[in-house]
MILUM-493783 format. One record per residue (C-alpha): x, y, z; residue in three letters. Coordinates in steps of 0.001 Angstrom, whole numbers, plus 524288, in hexadecimal, padded with zeros to 5 digits. Layout:
XYZALA...
END
This chain:
68C703A49AD8F8AMET67DBE3A441D8D8DLYS6751439A72D8695ILE6700739F74D7992SER66A7D3928AD74C9LYS6674B384EED79E1LEU66675379ADD703AILE65FE236D00D7444LEU66062360E3D6BD6GLU6584935517D7005ASN6588E35915D7E4EPHE64CB835484D8615ARG6405935A48D7FDCGLY647FA36165D753FPHE6481835860D696ETYR6519D35C43D5ED1GLY658E036930D5F4FLYS6537637529D666EHIS65A243827CD674AGLU6561938BA7D7249ILE65B513999ED72B0SER65E5C3A074D7F7BPHE65F053AE7FD8436ASP663973B453D9128ASN656173B168D96A2PHE64E453A596D922FASN6413E3A01DD9670VAL63B8839336D91BEPHE62CC63924ED92FDILE624483865ED91B4GLY61C4037C2ED98B0LYS622C0371AFDA0F3ASN629C036677D9A22ASP62BFE36DD2D8D68GLN63AE636E4FD8E04GLY63E0137ABBD95A4LYS645E7373DADA031SER64D3536BFFD95ECSER65293378A2D9032ILE657F537D0FD9D56LEU65D3136F93DA0ABGLU663B936E04D9359ALA66C1C379E9D9652ILE66FCB37439DA39DASP673AB3675BD9D28ILE67BCC36EC9D932CPHE682FF3778CD9CE0ILE6858936D45DA751TYR6857036101D9ECEGLU67C0D359D1DA7B6GLY683D635CDFDB406LYS67B6C36874DB7EDGLY66D5A3690BDBC64ASN66866360A3DB11CVAL66DAD35314DAE34LYS66E9334D49DA094ILE665F534172D9E53GLU6644E33821D92F4SER655D833BC0D92DDTHR65984349AED8EE6ASP65A23344BAD80DBLEU64D7A347F8D79B2ASN6445733C39D7837ILE641CF33E5CD69B3ASN6506833FC7D674FALA6524133275D6DC4GLN6482632CD9D646FLYS6503433292D5945ASP65BE932B1CD5EE9GLU662AD337DDD62ACILE66B5333514D6E69SER66FA734294D72E9GLU66A5934FF4D7645PHE6716E35CECD74C1LYS67146369C0D7C23ILE6781C375CBD76C0ALA679D738385D7BDFLEU67DA238F87D7423GLU68432399F7D7C7APHE684E33A89CD7A89SER68BDB3B2EED82C0ASP698D03ABF7D80EDILE6A3293B481D8777PRO6AC363BA43D7D46LYS6B7FB3B83DD8609ASP6B5EC3A9A3D880AVAL6C3223A314D86D7ILE6C0D7394A8D84F6ILE6CF2739110D86E0ASP6D6E6399CED8FF6ALA6E43739498D8B98THR6E05A394B6D7D4AASN6D7B43A0D8D7B80PRO6CCAB39EDED71E5THR6BE023A106D718CSER6B19939A78D6CD5LEU6B09D3A401D618CGLU6BED43A280D5D7DASP6BD72393A7D5D96GLU6B09739403D55DETYR6A93738D45D60CDLEU69CEA395AFD5FE4LEU690F639257D57C3ASN68B573998CD4C10GLU684F83A35DD555DASN6923D3A605D5BA2ASN68D5039F88D681CLEU6925C393EAD6FDALEU68A693879ED6CF0GLU68CCB37B6BD7510ILE6862336E40D72F5TRP685823632CD7CCELYS681523557AD78BFILE67B7D34BA3D8248PHE6799433CEFD80C1ARG6746633326D8AAFASN673AF33D92D952AGLY681D9341F7D937DLYS688F134D31D8CE3LEU6904A34760D8162THR6958335328D79F6ASN696EE361FED7A89THR6988A36996D6DDELEU69B2B37798D69E2LEU6930D37AEDD5DDDARG69A2938594D566CCYS69BE338C4BD4975LYS6A98D38773D465BHIS6B35638817D3B0EPRO6B26F37B84D32FCVAL6BB2937DCCD271EASN6BFD836FA1D286EASP6BF96364BBD3287ASP6CBD43697FD3988PHE6C65A37738D3B8DLEU6B8FC371BAD3F26LYS6BF3C3696DD49D9ASP6C9803734ED4E0CILE6C3E937456D5BDFMET6C598365A4D5D85LYS6D3FB365B3D59C7LYS6DEAC36369D63C7LYS6E96936D8FD646AILE6F35236494D5DC4ASN6E9DD362D9D5246GLU6E88D371A3D50FELEU6F75B3733CD51B9GLN6F933368C0D4751GLY6EF8C36FA2D3E30PHE6F62937CFED3F20VAL70391376DDD3D0CGLU6FED236F5BD3122GLU6F86737B71D2B23LYS7032B384D6D2F3BGLY6F9C338D69D3707ILE6FFAE397C3D3FD4TYR6FAE739762D4DE1VAL6FEB03A0FFD5893VAL6FF203968DD6333ASP6FE0138847D5F2CLYS6FC3838414D6D52ARG6EEA338A1DD6DD5LYS6E3413830BD6769ALA6DB5E38F95D65B2ALA6E68F39603D5E34GLU6E7FC389FFD559ALEU6D96A38999D5267ARG6D9273982CD4F68LYS6E48739710D45DASER6DE8D38B09D3F5FILE6D1A239243D3D15ARG6D91939DBCD373BGLU6E01439412D2E51TYR6D30938EB8D294BTYR6CD9239C59D276EMET6D9353A018D1F2ALYS6D95C39325D17B5LYS6CAAA3924AD14D9ASP6C7A13A0CCD14C4GLY6BDC839F05D1FDAGLU6B98139680D2B11LEU6ADDD38DD6D27CFLYS6A45438BB4D3316TYR69AB73815ED373AASP6937037E07D43BCTHR69A45372C5D4A92ILE699FF36C1CD57DBASP6A6C036B60D5F71LEU6A7C8361A1D6AC1PRO6AD64367A5D7717ILE6B58035B75D79E4ASN6BDE935DFBD6DDCALA6CC043616AD7173ASP6CB5336F8CD6D29GLY6BE77371E2D742ALEU6C08A36B8CD8172LYS6C79C3771ED876DASP6BE94380D3D80C0ILE6B28F37A10D8653TRP6B81C37971D941ESER6B9B83883DD93C8GLN6ACEA38AE7D8CC5LEU6A566382B3D9697ASN6A8E838C9BDA12BLYS6A10239713D9A2BTYR6944738F51D99A1LEU689AB39610DA1A0PRO6853639183DAEF9ILE677C938B5CDAD68TYR66ED038BE1DB937ALA6628D383A7DB769LEU657B0384FDDC175PHE64D5537A96DBFA5HIS63F3B37C3CDC374SER63A3D37519DCF85ASP6401F36784DD105ARG644B935DFCDDB4FGLU64F0B3637ADE48EASN659F435A51DE03FILE6683C35C87DE363ASP66C9D35F2ADD56FGLN6638936AFDDD4DFASP66C67371A9DDEBBALA676BE372E1DD42AGLU66EE537CFDDCCCBILE662F1380A9DD4D5GLN66B93387D7DDEA6ASP66F7339518DD8D9PRO67C99394A6DDFEDLEU6807A38971DD6F0LYS67F7A392A0DCB5BILE686D739D5DDD277LYS6929B394A3DD537ILE6934A39130DC6BBGLU6936339FB1DC387GLN69E5A3A1EFDCD37VAL6A6DA3975FDC71CPHE6A43239C88DB959LYS6AAA83A970DBD19ASN6B7613AAA1DB568GLU6BECA3B0E0DC0A7LYS6BB113A5C8DC9D1ILE6BE3139BA6DBF54GLN6CBC63A168DBDB8LYS6CE203A19BDCC76THR6C9DB39374DCDECLEU6D21C38F6CDC248GLU6DE2139593DC883ASP6DB5738E82DD548ILE6D94F38182DCE40ALA6E60A382ECDC6ACASN6ED75385D4DD32FGLU6E770379FADD9F2VAL6EA4537160DCE11ASN6F88D37595DCE04ASN6F9C2371FFDDC65GLU6F367364C1DD9DEILE6FC5036258DCE2FLYS708683650FDD665GLU703CC35B5BDE0B1ILE7004035158DD635ALA70D7D352D5DCF74ASP7148A35064DDC57LEU70C8934428DDED1ILE70F3A33F49DD0EEILE71DCF341F5DD2C2HIS71DF0339C8DDF46LYS715EC32F29DD89APHE7201932DDCDCDF5LYS72AFA32D42DD82BGLU7254F321F9DDFE0ILE71CE031A73DD614SER7212C30FE9DCC98THR713A230F57DC652ILE714163121FDB7A4GLU708E231BFBDB690THR706D132A8BDB5D4SER6FFB4332F0DBF9FILE6FADC340CEDBDECTYR6F19134A46DC4CCPRO6E3AD34B63DBF7EASP6E06D3598CDC2A4ILE6D39635ED9DBD2BPRO6D49136A2DDB3BCASP6D11237752DB9AFVAL6C60737903DAFC5SER6BFC736C4ADB490ASP6BE87370B9DC2A7LEU6B067372E3DC6D6LYS6B19F37DC3DD0C8TRP6A31137F6FDD2D5LYS6A25E3718BDD843ASP6A948376C3DE44CVAL69C9C37E2ADE6D1TYR6935C37334DE2EALYS68CD0373C8DF047ASN68A7B38269DEEFALEU67C4E3868EDEFF6GLY671CF38C9CDF842PHE66CBA38614E0487LYS66068389C0E0BA5THR65B6D38873E197EGLU6600737C16E208BASP66A9337A32E161EASP660A8375C6E0BE3VAL666EA376FADFE2FPRO65FE237FF1DF4C1LEU65C9D374E2DEB54ASN6550B36E1ADF63BLYS64C0A379B2DF815ARG63F4B37B76DF0BAGLY63F2138068DE2C1SER638D938D46DE6D9GLY643F039006DF062PHE64E2F38C96DE61FARG6479739578DDC39ARG648283A101DE58BILE656BC39EB4DE792VAL6585239E34DD8C1LEU650E53AAF6DD75ALEU659AF3B11BDE1B8SER665A73ACA2DDA28SER6607B3B253DCD6BLEU65D1E3BF4CDD3D2LEU66AFE3BFCBDD942ALA670543BD79DCB93ASP667C53C845DC606VAL66CEF3D200DCFF9GLU67B0C3CD69DCF43LYS6849C3D619DC808LYS68AD73CE7BDBCEETHR696E43D6E1DBA87GLU6A31A3CE8ADBB78GLY69B0F3C221DBCEDASN6981F3BF25DAEBFGLU6A0913B2E6DAD97ASP695BB3A8C7DAE55SER688F53A803DA712HIS67D5C3A237DAE59VAL6711539C73DA86DILE6658539B51DB1B0TYR65B813913EDAD5CALA64F27391D0DB5A2ILE6442638824DB41BGLU6369738D62DB719GLU639B9398ECDC00EPRO62B6F398D1DC40EGLU62DB838C2EDCBA3THR62C3A38D49DDA70SER62CB839C1EDDAAELEU6226F3A62CDDE4FHIS61DCA3ADA4DD221PRO6248D3BA25DD6B1ASP6318B3B2E6DD806LEU62F763AC40DCAD8GLN62F013B986DC44FILE63AAA3BE41DCC4ALYS642633B23CDC826LEU63F133B404DB9C0VAL6423A3C28BDB9E9ASN64F3C3BFCBDC08ASER652693B5F0DB5D2LEU64EEC3BFEEDAB61ILE657CB3CA0FDB1B6GLU662BD3C021DB37DLEU662623BC84DA514SER665CB3CA9DDA1B8LYS673193C922DA849LYS67E953C605D9F87ALA682873B902DA576ASN675213B2F8DA7F9TYR66B5A3AB82D9FCAGLN65E093A6A4DA432VAL6559C39B52D9F98ILE648AD397D4DA5D3MET63C8738FB3DA387THR62E9C39267DA7B0THR6207838F15DA525HIS61B363999DDAE15SER611C03A319DA795PRO614993AD22DB238ALA623303ADC5DAF0CLEU6223C3AD69DA041ILE61DAE3BB85D9FE3ARG62AE93C007DA503LEU6331D3BBB2D9967PHE6373D3C25ED8CDBGLU6324C3BAC5D8136THR63FCF3B9AED7B09LYS644433B157D8692TYR638C63A7E0D861BILE6391239A5BD8006LYS62DAA390F7D7FE0PHE6305838281D822AVAL6261F378FBD7D52GLU6256B36AC7D7970LYS620A3368DED6B9AVAL61CEC35AC6D6878GLU624683565FD7476GLY6311835D98D7151GLU635ED369D2D785ASER6373E37658D7095ASN63B6E3842FD741CVAL634F838FD5D6D71PHE6397939E02D6D77ASP62F403A7EBD715APHE625E53AC96D66BFSER617BE3B101D65FDGLU613AA3A302D6342GLU61B8839DFDD6EDBILE615AD3A8B4D777CALA6083E3A33BD748EGLY60CED39579D77D4LYS6128939A00D84CAILE605CC3A095D8875ILE5FDC3394D8D8431GLU6064B38A41D8A43ASN6098D390DAD9722LEU5FC5D39721D9973GLY601283A504D9B7CLEU5F76C3ADAEDA280LEU5F6863BC58DA4D3PRO5FCDE3C279DB0BDGLU5F44F3C108DBCE9ILE5F7113CF67DBFC8SER5EDD03D973DBA1DLYS5F8453E339DB5D1VAL605123DF7CDAF6DVAL60FF23E9AEDB00ALEU619323E6ECDA4A5CYS626EC3ECB0DA533VAL633203EA39D9D22GLU63B853E337DA72DGLY63D8E3DF72DB555THR645073EC11DB81DTHR639403F429DB3D2ASP630B43EC39DBCFFGLU63A933EE72DC7ECLEU63AAE3FD35DC57DPHE62BD83FE99DC5BFLEU62A393F6ACDD22FILE635743FDC7DD904ASN6309940B89DD642ILE622B540756DD96CASN62695401CBDE6A1GLN6302540CB1DEA48ASN628C7418D4DE5C0ILE61D2A419D9DEED7GLU615504225FDE572GLU615E4417A0DDB15LEU6131A40CC9DE4C4LYS606A941401DE904LYS601E841400DDAE7ILE6038A4052EDD9C7ILE60B9E3FB7CDE18CASN611583F2C4DD6F1LEU616833E868DE035GLU6097B3E74ADE70EGLU6021C3E61DDDA1ACYS60B8A3DBB0DD571ILE60A253D443DE236LYS5FB4C3D4E5DE15CASN5FB0B3D00DDD35FGLY5F5873DCA2DCDA2LEU601E93DFA3DC5FALEU60CDB3D849DBF37SER6198B3DE59DBA7CVAL61F033D741DAEB6ILE62CBA3DA92DA992PRO62B433D82ED9AFDMET639C83D577D986EHIS638533D93CD8A1BGLY62FEC3D14BD80CBALA628E43C9CAD8B6BASN620713BDBDD8A32LEU616123C546D917BLYS6142C3CD36D850AASP60F0E3C0C7D7EE1TRP607373BCB6D8ABFILE600713C9CED8B3EASN5FC863C835D7D13ARG5F6153BB26D7F77TYR5F26B3BA41D8DD2ALA5EFA73C7D8D934BLEU5E8213CD50D87E3LYS5DAA63CAD8D8D71ASN5DD8A3CBB5D9BFETHR5DC143D6F9DA59CASN5EAD53D7DCDA797VAL5EFDA3E5AEDA504ILE5FDF73E8F7DA1ABGLU6062B3F4F6DA4A0TYR6129D3F5ECD9C6FHIS61DDC3FF07DA008LEU629B73FF07D970ETYR635DE4075CD9570ASP6350D411DBD8AEFARG6433640EDAD8738ASP649F941733D7CF7HIS6417E41209D71D8ASP6340C40FA1D77F0GLU634CC4018AD734DLYS628C13FD8AD7B2DTYR6201F4088AD7648LYS618593FFAAD6D41GLU616023F5B3D7826GLN61146400A3D810AILE6076F40513D76DCGLU602763F733D74E2ILE5FFE43F559D836DVAL5F94B402A8D84ADASN5F0653FF84D7933SER5EAA83F3A1D8010ARG5DCB73F42BD84F5LYS5DF4E3ECD5D91B7ASP5E4683F860D999DGLY5F2BE3F4D3D988ASER5FC3240047D9893LYS60A5440267D9472ALA6148840D2AD95CCARG6225041060D918FLEU62AC84173FD9B98THR62D5742590D9867LYS63B91423FFD9C06LYS6447F41AF4D9463ARG6443E40F7AD9DEDGLU63FA740C45DABA0ILE64D9140EF5DB082GLU64C2441D4EDAC89ASN6424341F23DB78FTYR64D1641D3ADC1A0VAL6539442A18DC59BPRO6619442C57DC168LYS6667642E85DCF4EGLU661404215CDD41DILE6680241A1ADC909ILE674B242192DCB65GLU674A341E01DD9C9THR6714140FB0DD7A3GLU67B8340DA6DCCF9PHE685C8416DFDD289GLY686EB41EEADC5FEILE6848342CE2DC178THR67C6642DF6DB512LEU67F6A43980DAC3DASP6713943D3ADA97AILE66CD644B71DAA7DLYS65F6044C3EDA41DGLU65351444F6DA8EAASP64F16442BFD9AD8SER65BCA43BB4D9852GLU6591C432ADDA3E4TRP64BA742F46D9E80ASP651A0429CBD9202ASN65E7C42477D973CLEU662084160BD961BASP6646B414BDDA4BBILE66AC040740DA438VAL674C740B46D99F6LYS6779A417D2DA15CALA67AB840FE2DAD90ILE682DE405EADA602GLN68B3A410FFDA07DSER691EE41219DADCATYR69DA240932DB01FASP69868403DBDBCFBLYS68BA23FFC4DB65ACYS690B83FAE7DA929LYS690363EC99DACFALYS682713ED7CDB270MET678333E66DDAA70LYS66C443EDD6DA5A1GLU663343E524DADA1VAL66B043E7D0DBA15ASP66A7D3F687DB7F3ILE65BE23F660DB533LYS659673EDCBDC11CSER660B53F757DC9D1LYS659C640348DC436ILE64C453FD26DC55CCYS64F833F6F5DD271GLY6575F3FE95DDC8CSER656CB40B6FDD4D3CYS6480340B04DD2AEALA645A5408F1DE13FLYS64BB44166EDE3F0LYS642E941E06DDA87ILE6395E427AADE0AETHR62E0F42FA4DDB7BLYS6370443BA6DDB9BASP640C143497DD2E1HIS6364F4315DDC8D1LEU6311543F48DC935GLU63EB6444C0DC687LYS63FC643B5FDBB09LEU6328C4402CDB60FGLY62D9443238DB713ALA6247243254DC2CFTRP617AE4347BDBB63ASP61B3F42A01DB16DGLU61F2241FC3DBB90VAL6132B422D6DC3F9LYS60AAF420C5DB7DBTHR6103241305DB5ECTRP60B9E40EC1DC355PHE5FEA8415F4DC24CGLU5FBAC40EDBDB591GLU5FF75401BBDBB52ILE5F6BE4047FDC710LYS5EB8C40843DBE15ASP5ECAB3FB56DB6B6LEU5ED5F3F373DC355VAL5E16A3FA7BDC8B9ASN5D9903F83CDBC53LYS5DC2D3E9A2DBBFDTHR5D9E33E851DCA9APHE5CCCD3EF73DC9EDILE5C8C43E78BDBE08LYS5CC223DAE2DC51AGLU5C4443DEBBDD13FARG
END
């Protein structure tokens, strides 16, 4: 499950009720002490109920709410991507949808209420049938109450021993009697009899939440989440196959214990004259905390120093390594658990090159089905990397925290408040995504004729050139409008032609500028079409049924690859990364000539070189 909305009510700086929408990738921007960390920590408090990385405190209640004599704060999460095959009671098959436990958006909405630093109540907010009080409270009814109702009304039920069957028949009775089910939004407490078992099952599907704070004291509790292996062990135990295996083991052990306990009780009754009962108190299998067996799991460094005792820069590099491993990891057959990475200020304690690598790895990770990413930053250098639709601006207004979705007005505020400046490089090479950047650098470094024209890596290292993956509607679009307009920074834009030339207008706008900036559409459909057919066939182990070169120029390469059984489960981002990575490194000048692309590709690098030379000469 993934978070689609966070609702805060009187939590810390958030006075009153605040709704914050979430996507697969989310970035909260703002100055320090505006409320960014509170958003990340609220989710931790919700998921782990104060037993995770963030503890609940009485001071978490908003100050103005206290003045209004409000004594509790609330945190709610709305979840999307609810698996259709979730069975919330294995012995009594039913689902959230069948039990009307989803909200008006057909999503799962859970509220948690806190008072005096403690969790006091958990509620499911749902659009529920409310024809009368009995139907409204049907989820709270014990099975004998449901059985009594169907007997009194003469309702036929397939199996009266199953609560789900009883509830289903009762709803059908009301529908027939009243002609319809009448709905209202209600809150159902999870401690009600009918909901206890449902909640214990539903709780297993909550995502793993991995919060990485910015630099802080190296205290022991940080080891619980700052070490990436802690997250990995949670993922392992969320795997359904492993859960089933452990459940079988636990049941077998419990049966052995019960036999021993029964024998002891039998002997007790034989020899004792004490008038009292004795029975074994064996924990339920569902209550066993298997991951606690591995509570000491984690990385150690030289001289057995635990990871959480190392400096923040070292820990951040380990985190980056973990994220890069996740990006490269194949997800087929490992989709049981959802993981939410929450990273505070990725710019902390990392070299600028590694900051960008970390952010790009988070962007790529968010494209995978079972990952979601949330991060905060106030770094002008990183802001340029994000799509505008993922950006939210956090700002205190009259002392109270507020979250604003991105807009033209908010773009101006971001630029004004964070002091965004132009790139220090003289030429900015703008491409659609990180795979396009990877392709250009790979062919430039591996085709000597292109490298002699201009060495991209050397220019980047020397600060003469920056490559910026735009990732769609990028914030940099807004920055360029306000900050680069009157500077000597020159841009070179290279975008895919695609099947519909959707960027044609943007290309014309750039080429009409008077600052020397230049833009091109590729002549072939996409950057992947510049990779020879035989290289792709070898790398993917397939044989593409393509006979004409003209067909290759316009082919949707990714879909063509996914049409083969062995590649069907591969994600688009993984295919593109492989084509622009290992495949691109094998391209030669001869390959490009056979594709009729050599002159075009050579022109790209000649034009980039020309722009770099012009700005360099002007600067000197």
